[in-house]
N, C-alpha and C positions, 0 to 999 in steps of 0.2 A: 336740097343738098345740105343746107345749114342744119336742118333737123336731123339728118343722118349723123353729122359730126357731133352734135350735142348728145345724140343717143349713144354713140360710140364712147364719147368721153364719160358719160354717166356709167356705162357698163364697165369701163376700165376702172373707174373709182370704186364701183361696187366690188369688182374682182379683187382690187387691192385691199379693200376693207375686209373682205372674206378671208384673204390670205393672212392678213395681220391677226384676225381673230383665230384662225387655225394655228398660226405660230404661237399665239398666246396660250391657246388650249394645250398645245403640245408641250410648251415649257412648263405649264402648270401641272400637267400629267407627269412630266419628267421629275419635277420637284416632289410631287406626291409619291412617285415610285422610289425616289432616292430616300425620302423620309421613311417609307415603309421598309425599305431594305435596311436602313440604319436601325429602325425599331426592331426588325427581325434579328439583325446581328446582335443588338443589345440583349434581346430576350434569349438568344442562343447562348450568349456569354453568361447571362445570369443563370440560365438553366445549367450550364456547365459548372459554374461556381457552386450552385446549390448542390449539384450532384457530388462535387468534390467534398463539400462540407458533410453531406450525408454519409459519404464513404469513410469519414474519419472515425477511428476507434482507437483503442489502446495500442494497436500495432503500428500506427503511423502518425500518432500525435502524442501530446502529453496527457491525454485523458487517462484516468485510472481504469484498470480492467473491470471494476465494478460498474462503470458507466456503460459498458457494452450491453446492448439490448438482448433479451433472452430469445428473441425470434430471429435474430440475424445468424446466418450460418457462420460458425466460428472459423476464423482464418488463422493461418500460422502466424503467431505474433513474434516468432524468433527472427532476430536480425543477424544471426550468425549462421555460418555454414555448418552442415551436418558434421558431427564429431566422429562418426563411424562406429560409435558404441551402440550396442544393442539396447533397446528400450527395457525398462524395468530396473530391478535391483542390480547395482554395480558390484563387482568383486571388492570385498573389504568393507562394504557398507554394513551398518548394524543390522542384525537379524532379530526378528520378533517371532520366530517359529515356536509354536506351542511344544513344550517338552515335558516329559514325565516328571512328576514330583517325587523326590526321594522319600517323603514321609506323608503318604495319603491319610486323610482323616478317617476313611472307612475302607475296609477290604472285604470283598464278597467272593467266596470260593465258588467256582462254577465247575463242579466235579461231574463226571459222567455217572448217571444213576445205575447203569447196567452195561454189561458187555455188549458191543455191537455184533459180536459173532454168535455167542451161545445164549446171551441173555442173563448170565450169572450176575449176582449182586456184587458190586465193587466197593461197598462201604467198608472202610477200614483198610483197604488195599493201599500200600505205599504209593506216593506220587512219583511217577516216572519223570515227568517234565511239566513245566507250566509256562504260560506266556502272559506277560503283564499287559493289561489294557486299562487305560485311565480315562475317565470322563470328568471334565471340569464343568461344574454346573453352578449357576447363580443360586443364592439362597434368598428366600423371601425376607423382606425387611423385618428385623426383630422389633419388638416394642422398645420405645426409647428408654434408656437407663436414666432413672430419676434419682438424684442424690439430694438428700435433705440435710441441711446444716442447722443444727440447733445452737443458736447463739445464746449461751446461758449467762445468767447473772448469779453471783454467789456473794454472800455476806461473810465477812471475816469474823470468826468467833472471838477474836482478841480485841479488835478495835471497833468493830461494827461497820467498817467501810464496805460498801457494795462495789464489787468489780464485775465488769462485763467482758465476755469473751469476744474475740475478733474473728470474723468470717474471712475465708481466703480472699486474696486479691481478685477483684472482678465480680465477686458475689455481692451484689448491692441491692437487689430487689427481692420482693416476697416470692416472685416466680419469674424465671427468665430462661432464655435459651443459652446453651453452652457455646464455647468457641468453635467447635466442629460444625455446629449447625450454621453459625454465621459464615464460616469458611466455605461450607458446601454451597450455600445459597449464593455467595459472592462469586464462587467458581463458575456457577451456571450462567450468571448474568454478565460477568466480565471476561471470563476465559472462553466460554462457549456461546455467548451472545444470545442466550435464551430469553425471550420476553418474560416479564416478572410473573405473570399469571401462570404460564407454563412452568417457570422455574419453581414456583411454590408447589405445583402438582408433582414435579419430578422429585423434589426434596421429600415430599410425603411418601411417594412410591418407593424411593430408594433407601430412605433412612427410617421411615416409620414415624417421623416427627411431623406433626401438622403445623405448617406455617401459613401465613396469609400472603396475598400478593403485596400488601403494604409492607410487610416485613421484608419481602424479597427486594422491594424497591429501596427500602432504607438501608439494607445491608451494604449496598455499594457506597452510600454516603458515609456510613460508619467506617468502612475500610479507608476511604479517602481521608477522613478526619484523622485517622491514626497514622497516616503516612507522611506527615509533615517532616519528621526527622529524616526519613528516607529521601524525600525530594531535595532537602538541603544537602544531604551527603552526595547525591548524584550530581547536582549542580556544581558542587565544589570539585568533584573529580573531573567532570567534563571540561571545566574551565582550564584544566592543566594538560589535557591530552594533546598530542601534536597534530592529529588529524581527526576531524569529526564530520559527519554528514548531517545535512539539514533539509527539511522538506515541509510542505504545507498542503492541506487538502480541504476543500469545502465540506461543511457539515451543516445541515439545516436543523435548527433548534428553536423552539418556541415561535415558529412561523417566520424566522429570519435566517439569513445566510450567515454562518459563522465560519471560522477557520480553525483547524486543529494543526498546531505546529509541533515539530519534533526535532530534537538534536540528539544524536546517538553515535555510538561506536559499536564494535563487535560485542562489547560486554556491558554497555550502559545504554539506557533509554530514558529520556525526559520529554514529556509532552505537556502542552498547555493549550488553552483555548483563548483566542483573541480575534481581532480582525486581521486583514492582510497588510496593514500599513507597517511602516518602519517601527512605530511604537508598539504595534501588536507583536512583531517579531522580537523586539527587545523585552517584552513582558515576561518571557521565559526566564530571564535573569542569567543567561549563559552567554549569548552571542555578543552583547555590547562590549564586554571587556576581553573577548577572546582574541588571542594573537597567533593561533596556529593556522593550519590549512583548513578552509571551509569548503567541503564538496557539496555543491548545490546545483539546482537547475538555473536557467537563464532569467529567472524573474528579477526585475530591476529593484524590487523592494529590499534586496540584500546589499545594494551598492553603498549604503551609508555605513556599512561595517568596514571602515577603512583600516582598522587594526589587524584584520585577518588577511591571509593570502587566499584568494579565491580560485577554486578549480571547478570547471563546469562538468556536469554529469554527461558522460558519453552516451548513455542510453537515450537521454532526452534528445541529444543531437541526432542520433541515428533515426529516431522516430520522425523528427522533423524532415530529415532528408528522404525517408521512405514515403512520407505523405506527399511531398512535392514530386518525387519521381513517379509514384503510382498515377498521379494526375496526368502526366505527359512524359512517358518514358523516353521518347525520341528527343524532345526539346529540352528536357532536364537531365540529360545523361551525366552532367557534371555532378549531380547529387549522388548517383551511384558510384562515381569515381571517388567522391569525398568519403562515402561510407566505407569503401574498400580501404582507403587510407587509414581511417580510424580503427577498423577491425584488424588490419595488419599491424598497426602500432600497438594495439592491445595484446595481440599474440606475441609480439616481440617483447613487450613488458613482462608477460607471463614467463617466457623463456629466461629472461634476465633475472627475474626473482628466483626461479628454480636454480639458477647458477649462483645465487646469493650475491648478486650485484645490487648496487643502490640506485643506479640510473643506467639508461642506455648509453652506448658509446657515442662519442662525438660524431663519427661518420653515420651511425644509425639515426641519430637525431636529425642530422643535416639531410639525409635522404628522405625521411618522413616529412620534414618541413618543406622540401622542394616539391614533393608530390602534393602536399596540402595546398601550397600557394598556387600551383598550377590548376588545381580543381577550383579554387576561388576565382582565379582569372577567367576560367571557362564559364563559371556561373554568372559572373558580371557581364561577360560578352554575350552570352545566350539570352539575357533578359534585359539588356540595356535599351534596345530600340523599341520594344513593344510596351503598350500601355494597358494590357489586359490585367485583370486581377491576379491571375496565376503568375504572370511574368513579374508583376510588382512584388508578389510574395517571394518569388524566386530571387529577385534582385536584393530584397531585404535580407533574405537568408544568406545569400552569398556575401553580402557586405558584413553581416554579423560574424560569419566565420573569419572574414578578413580582419575585423576589428578586435576580436577576442581570441586570437590564435594562441597567445600564451596561456590563457585560462583553460582553453579546450585541450591543449596538449601538455598541461601541467603534469600529467601522470607519467610522461616519458622522461621528465627531468628529475623526478623523485619517485622511486618505485614504492615508497610507503603510501603514496596517494592512490586510491583505487580509481579504476576507469569510470565507475558509475557510483551513484548515490542509492543503489538498490537496497542497501541496509536501511536507509530512512524510509524508502517506499514500503518495504516489508513491515517495518515497525508501525507505520501509520495506517496500514491497510485495515486492521481490525475495526476502526471507527466506521468505515464504509460497510463492512459486513454487518456490524451491529445496527447501523442505521437502516439497512435493508430489512433486517429481521424485525425491526420495530415499526415497519410500515413506511419507511422513507423519511422519517423525521424523529428528532428527539423532542419529547414533550416539554422539557425545561432545559434552560441553559446550564443550570446547576448540575443536572443529571449528566450532560455531556462533559462538563468540567471534572466531575467526580470520576467518570469513566476514564478520562485521560490520565488522571493520577493513578488509578488502580492498574490500568494497562501498563503504565511506566514501570510499576513495581513487578508485575507478572512477567513482562518482557525481559527486564534485567535479571530477575531470578532464573528464568529459563536459560538465559545466556550463560549463567554460572552453573547450570545443571541441576537446579532446584525445582522440584515438581510444584506446580501451581497450588495444589491443595495443601502441601506442606508449608509453602510460603504464607498462604492465607491463614492456616491454623496457627502458625507462629505469630502472625500479626495480631490475631484476636486473643491470643493467650498471654503473651508477654511483651508485645511490641514488634515493630517491623524488623526483618532481616536487613542488614546494611552491607553493601559491597565493601570488602576490606581494602580494595585498591582499584585503580582504573582498569587493570587486567590481571589475570592470575599470574603469580610470580613464578 
C-alpha cells in the first residue's frame, strides 16, 4: 500500500512538472509570436514609409521637376482645378505663324509653257492672275568675314616724331574672334545649355567660324567677368523693391554638393553659388539688408533675416499637403481641406486684384482664417494619438500650419504679395537643365558660378524683352546692358 502511495505521489509530481514545462513553452511561444508580430508590424510600417518616400516627386513634395525619373509614368502635377479652357494657344496670346515676306530676296515665275486646251505657245501672253507662294529656306554658313586692321606708324616730316595709329577698342591681338562669335558661343552654352564640345560644333556649322571646345568653355567665363557692373546694378535695385522671391536648389560641382541661390522679381534676377547656410544665403549681398516682403519656402535658413517680412510660398504648402493626403486619403482628409482653403483664398485674391483692391475684405479674411484654423485642428486631432511615421509627419505639418498662419496667409492681407514663389523656381530651373545636359555634374565650381552670373543677365534681359543674342553681343561689344529701373515705368 505504501508503495502505491509513493508511486501516485511521484506520478503527480511528474505531471505537475510536465504541466509547468508546457506552460513555460506556451509562454515562450506566445512571446516569440508577439515579437514576430511586432517585427512584422514594424516591417510593414517601414515598407509603407519607403513606398511613400518612393512615391514622392515634384507633384507632392518640394523636389524640383528635374528630379523626376525618366521611367516613371508622369502624373498630373497640377494642384488646381481645371479652368475649363481648351488646351493649346489661348485667345490673345502672341502668335508665331509664318507669314509672307513683303520683300522676298528672289522671285521665280512659274508660267504655263503651253495652253492646256490646244497646246498653243503662251510665251509673251499677258498674265491674267497669279498666286504668291513663298518658301523660307536656311542658307549655308558663309565664310567668316575677316577684317584686317593695319596699325600704322608715321614719321612727322617737320619734327621727326614717330606717331602710331590706334586700333578700335577690343582689337588687342594679332588674331582674335569678334564679339558676335563670343556671343553666339555663350548663347549656346548659357541660354540653350549645350555642352561645350557640341557648342563648338554648332558654332562652326551655323556661322562658319571654327572654334575649339576650350574657347566655348572660356566664353562663359569671359561673359561673367564682364558682368560685374550688371550684378552691382541688379543688387542695388533688388534691395529697394517692396516684394521679392527667393529660392535655392542643389547643384553638384567638382564632386561636391553646392547650392545655387536666387533673389528675383518679375523684371530682375540675381543668382549666386554658396552653401545652404545663413552665411551662404547672405553671400548674394541682397537679403541681409532687405526690409521688404520676402516670398520663400519653409526652409529655416531664412529665419535670421529679421528685417524682412516673410511670406511662405503657397505652392510648396500645397505639395506638402498633397504628399500627405496621397499616402492616407481617409486618415489625412484634413490635408485636402487645408488645400481647398488655400486654393479658395488664392482665387479670392485674384478676383480682388482684378477689382483693383489692395487686400481682401475683413469678412473675407475672417472666413478664410476660420476654415484654415478648423483644418489645423482636424489635422492635430487626426494625428495626435498615433506614433507611426506617417502620423508624426502629419502632426508636424498640422502644427507648422498652426504656427506660421500669418506667413502662409500673408498674400490675403496684401495683394501685392504673390501666392507662390514660382518666379524664383522658374529663374533657378536652368541650372538643373544645364546640369543634366552636362552629365549630372559641373566639372568646376567656377563654371557653376560663372553660369549663375550669365543666367542672371540673360534672365533679366529677357524679362525686359531683350533677345539673348542681342544682350550678349552688346556685352562683348561695349559692356553689359543695365536695367534702367526696378520695373518699366
